N, CA, C and O atoms as a GROMACS GRO file, in nm:
protein
  416
    1UNK      N    1  -0.607   1.098  -0.226
    1UNK     CA    2  -0.641   1.142  -0.235
    1UNK      C    3  -0.798   1.123  -0.329
    1UNK      O    4  -0.880   1.200  -0.282
    2UNK      N    5  -0.832   1.075  -0.398
    2UNK     CA    6  -0.937   1.074  -0.423
    2UNK      C    7  -1.060   1.089  -0.345
    2UNK      O    8  -1.150   1.168  -0.371
    3UNK      N    9  -1.056   0.968  -0.203
    3UNK     CA   10  -1.081   0.932  -0.167
    3UNK      C   11  -1.162   1.042  -0.057
    3UNK      O   12  -1.283   1.054  -0.034
    4UNK      N   13  -1.042   1.116   0.000
    4UNK     CA   14  -1.033   1.220   0.090
    4UNK      C   15  -1.100   1.343   0.070
    4UNK      O   16  -1.168   1.396   0.158
    5UNK      N   17  -1.073   1.412  -0.099
    5UNK     CA   18  -1.172   1.496  -0.163
    5UNK      C   19  -1.333   1.410  -0.164
    5UNK      O   20  -1.422   1.464  -0.098
    6UNK      N   21  -1.357   1.318  -0.214
    6UNK     CA   22  -1.528   1.287  -0.217
    6UNK      C   23  -1.554   1.307  -0.049
    6UNK      O   24  -1.663   1.363  -0.044
    7UNK      N   25  -1.513   1.291   0.070
    7UNK     CA   26  -1.544   1.278   0.216
    7UNK      C   27  -1.465   1.444   0.220
    7UNK      O   28  -1.384   1.425   0.310
    8UNK      N   29  -1.452   1.532   0.193
    8UNK     CA   30  -1.450   1.622   0.222
    8UNK      C   31  -1.566   1.666   0.171
    8UNK      O   32  -1.644   1.721   0.249
    9UNK      N   33  -1.600   1.654   0.050
    9UNK     CA   34  -1.689   1.732   0.016
    9UNK      C   35  -1.805   1.674   0.051
    9UNK      O   36  -1.900   1.745   0.020
   10UNK      N   37  -1.848   1.527   0.126
   10UNK     CA   38  -1.952   1.490   0.170
   10UNK      C   39  -2.003   1.556   0.325
   10UNK      O   40  -2.111   1.550   0.384
   11UNK      N   41  -1.855   1.626   0.364
   11UNK     CA   42  -1.865   1.662   0.480
   11UNK      C   43  -1.900   1.819   0.485
   11UNK      O   44  -1.993   1.878   0.539
   12UNK      N   45  -1.817   1.855   0.425
   12UNK     CA   46  -1.866   2.013   0.431
   12UNK      C   47  -1.927   2.101   0.301
   12UNK      O   48  -1.968   2.216   0.313
   13UNK      N   49  -1.925   2.031   0.183
   13UNK     CA   50  -2.027   2.096   0.073
   13UNK      C   51  -1.905   2.183   0.064
   13UNK      O   52  -1.801   2.173   0.129
   14UNK      N   53  -1.954   2.318  -0.077
   14UNK     CA   54  -1.851   2.389  -0.102
   14UNK      C   55  -1.890   2.506  -0.005
   14UNK      O   56  -1.837   2.613  -0.034
   15UNK      N   57  -1.950   2.505   0.076
   15UNK     CA   58  -1.957   2.667   0.156
   15UNK      C   59  -1.885   2.632   0.338
   15UNK      O   60  -1.846   2.725   0.409
   16UNK      N   61  -1.882   2.532   0.370
   16UNK     CA   62  -1.828   2.529   0.487
   16UNK      C   63  -1.653   2.510   0.487
   16UNK      O   64  -1.606   2.426   0.411
   17UNK      N   65  -1.568   2.584   0.566
   17UNK     CA   66  -1.472   2.589   0.563
   17UNK      C   67  -1.459   2.466   0.607
   17UNK      O   68  -1.525   2.420   0.700
   18UNK      N   69  -1.311   2.359   0.497
   18UNK     CA   70  -1.279   2.233   0.579
   18UNK      C   71  -1.194   2.272   0.715
   18UNK      O   72  -1.122   2.364   0.753
   19UNK      N   73  -1.249   2.132   0.771
   19UNK     CA   74  -1.137   2.068   0.875
   19UNK      C   75  -1.053   1.948   0.891
   19UNK      O   76  -1.060   1.879   0.789
   20UNK      N   77  -0.971   1.892   0.991
   20UNK     CA   78  -0.947   1.738   0.966
   20UNK      C   79  -1.057   1.674   0.956
   20UNK      O   80  -1.168   1.728   0.966
   21UNK      N   81  -1.035   1.538   0.932
   21UNK     CA   82  -1.140   1.451   0.875
   21UNK      C   83  -1.025   1.290   0.949
   21UNK      O   84  -0.923   1.223   0.934
   22UNK      N   85  -1.135   1.310   1.021
   22UNK     CA   86  -1.102   1.186   1.158
   22UNK      C   87  -1.101   1.079   1.076
   22UNK      O   88  -1.162   1.080   0.968
   23UNK      N   89  -1.004   0.934   1.138
   23UNK     CA   90  -1.029   0.834   1.075
   23UNK      C   91  -1.199   0.772   1.034
   23UNK      O   92  -1.269   0.746   0.936
   24UNK      N   93  -1.201   0.773   1.116
   24UNK     CA   94  -1.403   0.723   1.088
   24UNK      C   95  -1.472   0.767   0.958
   24UNK      O   96  -1.544   0.718   0.872
   25UNK      N   97  -1.392   0.922   0.997
   25UNK     CA   98  -1.495   0.993   0.855
   25UNK      C   99  -1.421   0.961   0.726
   25UNK      O  100  -1.495   0.978   0.628
   26UNK      N  101  -1.302   0.920   0.696
   26UNK     CA  102  -1.273   0.893   0.628
   26UNK      C  103  -1.296   0.756   0.628
   26UNK      O  104  -1.244   0.746   0.516
   27UNK      N  105  -1.330   0.629   0.656
   27UNK     CA  106  -1.336   0.514   0.636
   27UNK      C  107  -1.469   0.530   0.548
   27UNK      O  108  -1.469   0.518   0.425
   28UNK      N  109  -1.575   0.556   0.622
   28UNK     CA  110  -1.716   0.601   0.622
   28UNK      C  111  -1.744   0.652   0.440
   28UNK      O  112  -1.815   0.609   0.349
   29UNK      N  113  -1.652   0.757   0.455
   29UNK     CA  114  -1.628   0.842   0.292
   29UNK      C  115  -1.583   0.737   0.190
   29UNK      O  116  -1.647   0.736   0.085
   30UNK      N  117  -1.470   0.636   0.206
   30UNK     CA  118  -1.437   0.594   0.102
   30UNK      C  119  -1.583   0.461   0.109
   30UNK      O  120  -1.600   0.415  -0.004
   31UNK      N  121  -1.670   0.406   0.205
   31UNK     CA  122  -1.727   0.293   0.179
   31UNK      C  123  -1.843   0.404   0.119
   31UNK      O  124  -1.919   0.344   0.043
   32UNK      N  125  -1.872   0.523   0.129
   32UNK     CA  126  -1.956   0.619   0.013
   32UNK      C  127  -1.969   0.594  -0.138
   32UNK      O  128  -2.057   0.574  -0.222
   33UNK      N  129  -1.786   0.609  -0.126
   33UNK     CA  130  -1.707   0.627  -0.228
   33UNK      C  131  -1.735   0.512  -0.357
   33UNK      O  132  -1.770   0.515  -0.475
   34UNK      N  133  -1.695   0.410  -0.253
   34UNK     CA  134  -1.698   0.219  -0.322
   34UNK      C  135  -1.826   0.218  -0.351
   34UNK      O  136  -1.847   0.190  -0.469
   35UNK      N  137  -1.969   0.248  -0.254
   35UNK     CA  138  -2.093   0.212  -0.359
   35UNK      C  139  -2.121   0.285  -0.480
   35UNK      O  140  -2.157   0.239  -0.588
   36UNK      N  141  -2.100   0.408  -0.446
   36UNK     CA  142  -2.141   0.436  -0.622
   36UNK      C  143  -2.057   0.448  -0.651
   36UNK      O  144  -2.016   0.477  -0.538
   37UNK      N  145  -1.939   0.459  -0.732
   37UNK     CA  146  -1.879   0.362  -0.818
   37UNK      C  147  -1.878   0.235  -0.854
   37UNK      O  148  -1.882   0.206  -0.973
   38UNK      N  149  -1.873   0.115  -0.732
   38UNK     CA  150  -1.921  -0.042  -0.794
   38UNK      C  151  -1.991  -0.045  -0.765
   38UNK      O  152  -1.983  -0.165  -0.740
   39UNK      N  153  -2.121  -0.010  -0.722
   39UNK     CA  154  -2.228  -0.077  -0.619
   39UNK      C  155  -2.227  -0.188  -0.543
   39UNK      O  156  -2.202  -0.180  -0.422
   40UNK      N  157  -2.262  -0.346  -0.622
   40UNK     CA  158  -2.280  -0.405  -0.504
   40UNK      C  159  -2.175  -0.497  -0.541
   40UNK      O  160  -2.192  -0.614  -0.506
   41UNK      N  161  -2.091  -0.474  -0.592
   41UNK     CA  162  -1.975  -0.487  -0.609
   41UNK      C  163  -1.841  -0.421  -0.560
   41UNK      O  164  -1.725  -0.461  -0.574
   42UNK      N  165  -1.876  -0.335  -0.512
   42UNK     CA  166  -1.784  -0.255  -0.446
   42UNK      C  167  -1.661  -0.346  -0.339
   42UNK      O  168  -1.540  -0.338  -0.360
   43UNK      N  169  -1.718  -0.422  -0.236
   43UNK     CA  170  -1.646  -0.540  -0.120
   43UNK      C  171  -1.506  -0.624  -0.217
   43UNK      O  172  -1.386  -0.643  -0.199
   44UNK      N  173  -1.652  -0.672  -0.372
   44UNK     CA  174  -1.516  -0.712  -0.414
   44UNK      C  175  -1.450  -0.676  -0.461
   44UNK      O  176  -1.348  -0.744  -0.458
   45UNK      N  177  -1.440  -0.534  -0.552
   45UNK     CA  178  -1.328  -0.492  -0.615
   45UNK      C  179  -1.194  -0.488  -0.488
   45UNK      O  180  -1.078  -0.527  -0.501
   46UNK      N  181  -1.264  -0.422  -0.359
   46UNK     CA  182  -1.159  -0.371  -0.292
   46UNK      C  183  -1.100  -0.494  -0.219
   46UNK      O  184  -0.990  -0.486  -0.164
   47UNK      N  185  -1.166  -0.597  -0.219
   47UNK     CA  186  -1.075  -0.747  -0.161
   47UNK      C  187  -1.012  -0.733  -0.295
   47UNK      O  188  -0.901  -0.681  -0.304
   48UNK      N  189  -1.064  -0.766  -0.381
   48UNK     CA  190  -0.952  -0.795  -0.482
   48UNK      C  191  -0.764  -0.677  -0.523
   48UNK      O  192  -0.668  -0.689  -0.599
   49UNK      N  193  -0.801  -0.597  -0.434
   49UNK     CA  194  -0.692  -0.466  -0.425
   49UNK      C  195  -0.653  -0.536  -0.245
   49UNK      O  196  -0.586  -0.447  -0.192
   50UNK      N  197  -0.661  -0.586  -0.202
   50UNK     CA  198  -0.659  -0.670  -0.057
   50UNK      C  199  -0.667  -0.571   0.060
   50UNK      O  200  -0.585  -0.514   0.132
   51UNK      N  201  -0.847  -0.575   0.044
   51UNK     CA  202  -0.847  -0.480   0.121
   51UNK      C  203  -0.972  -0.495   0.167
   51UNK      O  204  -1.077  -0.464   0.111
   52UNK      N  205  -0.947  -0.573   0.329
   52UNK     CA  206  -1.078  -0.643   0.371
   52UNK      C  207  -1.120  -0.553   0.479
   52UNK      O  208  -1.232  -0.583   0.520
   53UNK      N  209  -1.085  -0.488   0.518
   53UNK     CA  210  -1.055  -0.419   0.678
   53UNK      C  211  -1.064  -0.272   0.659
   53UNK      O  212  -1.015  -0.231   0.553
   54UNK      N  213  -1.129  -0.159   0.761
   54UNK     CA  214  -1.102  -0.037   0.804
   54UNK      C  215  -0.968   0.012   0.774
   54UNK      O  216  -0.928   0.111   0.712
   55UNK      N  217  -0.899  -0.100   0.847
   55UNK     CA  218  -0.744  -0.078   0.939
   55UNK      C  219  -0.637  -0.130   0.736
   55UNK      O  220  -0.518  -0.098   0.723
   56UNK      N  221  -0.706  -0.196   0.629
   56UNK     CA  222  -0.638  -0.134   0.574
   56UNK      C  223  -0.663   0.016   0.499
   56UNK      O  224  -0.568   0.045   0.426
   57UNK      N  225  -0.740   0.087   0.502
   57UNK     CA  226  -0.748   0.197   0.457
   57UNK      C  227  -0.612   0.268   0.527
   57UNK      O  228  -0.497   0.296   0.491
   58UNK      N  229  -0.704   0.284   0.666
   58UNK     CA  230  -0.545   0.283   0.745
   58UNK      C  231  -0.426   0.296   0.655
   58UNK      O  232  -0.389   0.387   0.581
   59UNK      N  233  -0.374   0.171   0.685
   59UNK     CA  234  -0.287   0.130   0.663
   59UNK      C  235  -0.204   0.229   0.494
   59UNK      O  236  -0.098   0.285   0.463
   60UNK      N  237  -0.322   0.202   0.439
   60UNK     CA  238  -0.302   0.290   0.309
   60UNK      C  239  -0.276   0.435   0.343
   60UNK      O  240  -0.190   0.506   0.290
   61UNK      N  241  -0.375   0.475   0.452
   61UNK     CA  242  -0.338   0.644   0.458
   61UNK      C  243  -0.219   0.619   0.518
   61UNK      O  244  -0.125   0.646   0.444
   62UNK      N  245  -0.176   0.560   0.673
   62UNK     CA  246  -0.048   0.608   0.690
   62UNK      C  247   0.102   0.582   0.624
   62UNK      O  248   0.214   0.615   0.664
   63UNK      N  249   0.047   0.495   0.484
   63UNK     CA  250   0.200   0.484   0.443
   63UNK      C  251   0.193   0.611   0.330
   63UNK      O  252   0.291   0.640   0.262
   64UNK      N  253   0.024   0.705   0.318
   64UNK     CA  254   0.058   0.809   0.228
   64UNK      C  255   0.095   0.906   0.328
   64UNK      O  256   0.135   1.015   0.285
   65UNK      N  257   0.089   0.886   0.464
   65UNK     CA  258   0.203   0.987   0.554
   65UNK      C  259   0.307   0.960   0.534
   65UNK      O  260   0.376   1.050   0.486
   66UNK      N  261   0.370   0.829   0.558
   66UNK     CA  262   0.501   0.782   0.559
   66UNK      C  263   0.600   0.866   0.422
   66UNK      O  264   0.704   0.932   0.430
   67UNK      N  265   0.512   0.829   0.299
   67UNK     CA  266   0.561   0.898   0.185
   67UNK      C  267   0.569   1.094   0.189
   67UNK      O  268   0.627   1.174   0.116
   68UNK      N  269   0.501   1.108   0.281
   68UNK     CA  270   0.471   1.247   0.329
   68UNK      C  271   0.409   1.316   0.231
   68UNK      O  272   0.441   1.430   0.200
   69UNK      N  273   0.288   1.232   0.161
   69UNK     CA  274   0.217   1.292   0.054
   69UNK      C  275   0.092   1.332   0.152
   69UNK      O  276   0.008   1.408   0.103
   70UNK      N  277   0.066   1.272   0.335
   70UNK     CA  278  -0.067   1.353   0.394
   70UNK      C  279   0.002   1.389   0.470
   70UNK      O  280   0.118   1.349   0.459
   71UNK      N  281  -0.022   1.458   0.552
   71UNK     CA  282  -0.029   1.499   0.675
   71UNK      C  283  -0.089   1.442   0.776
   71UNK      O  284  -0.195   1.400   0.730
   72UNK      N  285  -0.083   1.408   0.912
   72UNK     CA  286  -0.183   1.403   1.039
   72UNK      C  287  -0.119   1.484   1.126
   72UNK      O  288  -0.012   1.544   1.135
   73UNK      N  289  -0.264   1.460   1.217
   73UNK     CA  290  -0.260   1.581   1.401
   73UNK      C  291  -0.189   1.498   1.456
   73UNK      O  292  -0.148   1.388   1.421
   74UNK      N  293  -0.176   1.570   1.561
   74UNK     CA  294  -0.080   1.476   1.704
   74UNK      C  295  -0.178   1.362   1.775
   74UNK      O  296  -0.134   1.271   1.846
   75UNK      N  297  -0.290   1.381   1.751
   75UNK     CA  298  -0.368   1.335   1.823
   75UNK      C  299  -0.420   1.189   1.677
   75UNK      O  300  -0.464   1.083   1.722
   76UNK      N  301  -0.408   1.201   1.533
   76UNK     CA  302  -0.409   1.067   1.473
   76UNK      C  303  -0.342   0.928   1.477
   76UNK      O  304  -0.222   0.900   1.472
   77UNK      N  305  -0.433   0.862   1.487
   77UNK     CA  306  -0.373   0.733   1.548
   77UNK      C  307  -0.410   0.624   1.416
   77UNK      O  308  -0.528   0.615   1.380
   78UNK      N  309  -0.322   0.558   1.359
   78UNK     CA  310  -0.372   0.411   1.248
   78UNK      C  311  -0.518   0.339   1.378
   78UNK      O  312  -0.629   0.292   1.355
   79UNK      N  313  -0.479   0.352   1.445
   79UNK     CA  314  -0.573   0.290   1.541
   79UNK      C  315  -0.684   0.366   1.547
   79UNK      O  316  -0.767   0.362   1.638
   80UNK      N  317  -0.688   0.435   1.451
   80UNK     CA  318  -0.837   0.532   1.442
   80UNK      C  319  -0.929   0.482   1.343
   80UNK      O  320  -1.042   0.514   1.305
   81UNK      N  321  -0.849   0.396   1.314
   81UNK     CA  322  -0.929   0.296   1.131
   81UNK      C  323  -1.005   0.152   1.192
   81UNK      O  324  -1.083   0.087   1.122
   82UNK      N  325  -0.971   0.116   1.328
   82UNK     CA  326  -0.970  -0.002   1.328
   82UNK      C  327  -1.131  -0.023   1.416
   82UNK      O  328  -1.177   0.014   1.524
   83UNK      N  329  -1.175  -0.099   1.303
   83UNK     CA  330  -1.345  -0.168   1.351
   83UNK      C  331  -1.444  -0.046   1.325
   83UNK      O  332  -1.540  -0.051   1.401
   84UNK      N  333  -1.445   0.028   1.265
   84UNK     CA  334  -1.528   0.081   1.190
   84UNK      C  335  -1.654   0.045   1.173
   84UNK      O  336  -1.759   0.057   1.237
   85UNK      N  337  -1.622   0.000   1.081
   85UNK     CA  338  -1.725  -0.115   1.040
   85UNK      C  339  -1.736  -0.268   0.987
   85UNK      O  340  -1.674  -0.264   0.880
   86UNK      N  341  -1.772  -0.372   1.003
   86UNK     CA  342  -1.774  -0.448   0.928
   86UNK      C  343  -1.793  -0.505   0.793
   86UNK      O  344  -1.904  -0.539   0.753
   87UNK      N  345  -1.659  -0.519   0.704
   87UNK     CA  346  -1.700  -0.511   0.575
   87UNK      C  347  -1.791  -0.532   0.478
   87UNK      O  348  -1.839  -0.469   0.383
   88UNK      N  349  -1.811  -0.733   0.574
   88UNK     CA  350  -1.971  -0.730   0.489
   88UNK      C  351  -2.098  -0.618   0.508
   88UNK      O  352  -2.142  -0.542   0.422
   89UNK      N  353  -2.130  -0.631   0.615
   89UNK     CA  354  -2.224  -0.551   0.672
   89UNK      C  355  -2.223  -0.411   0.629
   89UNK      O  356  -2.331  -0.352   0.620
   90UNK      N  357  -2.098  -0.342   0.596
   90UNK     CA  358  -2.091  -0.196   0.520
   90UNK      C  359  -2.131  -0.222   0.328
   90UNK      O  360  -2.188  -0.154   0.242
   91UNK      N  361  -2.066  -0.350   0.331
   91UNK     CA  362  -2.113  -0.324   0.190
   91UNK      C  363  -2.260  -0.398   0.090
   91UNK      O  364  -2.298  -0.397  -0.028
   92UNK      N  365  -2.300  -0.448   0.206
   92UNK     CA  366  -2.418  -0.599   0.149
   92UNK      C  367  -2.496  -0.555   0.170
   92UNK      O  368  -2.565  -0.505   0.081
   93UNK      N  369  -2.534  -0.548   0.321
   93UNK     CA  370  -2.669  -0.460   0.359
   93UNK      C  371  -2.683  -0.402   0.401
   93UNK      O  372  -2.635  -0.333   0.491
   94UNK      N  373  -2.812  -0.417   0.308
   94UNK     CA  374  -2.922  -0.324   0.280
   94UNK      C  375  -2.949  -0.260   0.110
   94UNK      O  376  -3.053  -0.228   0.054
   95UNK      N  377  -2.838  -0.260   0.073
   95UNK     CA  378  -2.844  -0.293  -0.098
   95UNK      C  379  -2.948  -0.256  -0.166
   95UNK      O  380  -2.978  -0.372  -0.191
   96UNK      N  381  -3.024  -0.200  -0.214
   96UNK     CA  382  -3.088  -0.268  -0.333
   96UNK      C  383  -3.097  -0.200  -0.450
   96UNK      O  384  -3.092  -0.078  -0.445
   97UNK      N  385  -3.115  -0.276  -0.590
   97UNK     CA  386  -3.132  -0.262  -0.741
   97UNK      C  387  -3.258  -0.184  -0.689
   97UNK      O  388  -3.344  -0.216  -0.608
   98UNK      N  389  -3.230  -0.035  -0.787
   98UNK     CA  390  -3.362   0.016  -0.787
   98UNK      C  391  -3.448  -0.090  -0.879
   98UNK      O  392  -3.417  -0.199  -0.927
   99UNK      N  393  -3.591   0.001  -0.883
   99UNK     CA  394  -3.669  -0.099  -1.001
   99UNK      C  395  -3.688  -0.104  -1.108
   99UNK      O  396  -3.699  -0.208  -1.172
  100UNK      N  397  -3.698   0.037  -1.164
  100UNK     CA  398  -3.648   0.109  -1.237
  100UNK      C  399  -3.505   0.085  -1.334
  100UNK      O  400  -3.477   0.146  -1.437
  101UNK      N  401  -3.440  -0.004  -1.277
  101UNK     CA  402  -3.316  -0.030  -1.314
  101UNK      C  403  -3.317  -0.103  -1.366
  101UNK      O  404  -3.233  -0.101  -1.456
  102UNK      N  405  -3.424  -0.247  -1.357
  102UNK     CA  406  -3.370  -0.349  -1.409
  102UNK      C  407  -3.417  -0.400  -1.523
  102UNK      O  408  -3.533  -0.379  -1.485
  103UNK      N  409  -3.437  -0.460  -1.656
  103UNK     CA  410  -3.471  -0.439  -1.790
  103UNK      C  411  -3.580  -0.572  -1.744
  103UNK      O  412  -3.531  -0.685  -1.745
  104UNK      N  413  -3.723  -0.557  -1.706
  104UNK     CA  414  -3.802  -0.736  -1.697
  104UNK      C  415  -3.790  -0.827  -1.894
  104UNK      O  416  -3.834  -0.940  -1.912
   0.00000   0.00000   0.00000
């Protein structure tokens, strides 16, 4: 749920009227949230929890749907989460520590 709220805020801000969030949009929002929260350890943390692909995000979402904690549209599918991005590339490529945060 926190990831959905994070993603909605990123997509819609405080002023736009919220709309349905796609599987790909949610997977990207969850990636951004993990990087903000855990930085370079994001992939390690997610892997520790058994989350190694965007399909794992989808399985969690659909478990919440089955538990009636989330709703879905007729157009939604678990397949919307398949291959949204490669975990290794998404969590490691381009990540840099800012020079002003490193103690010399």
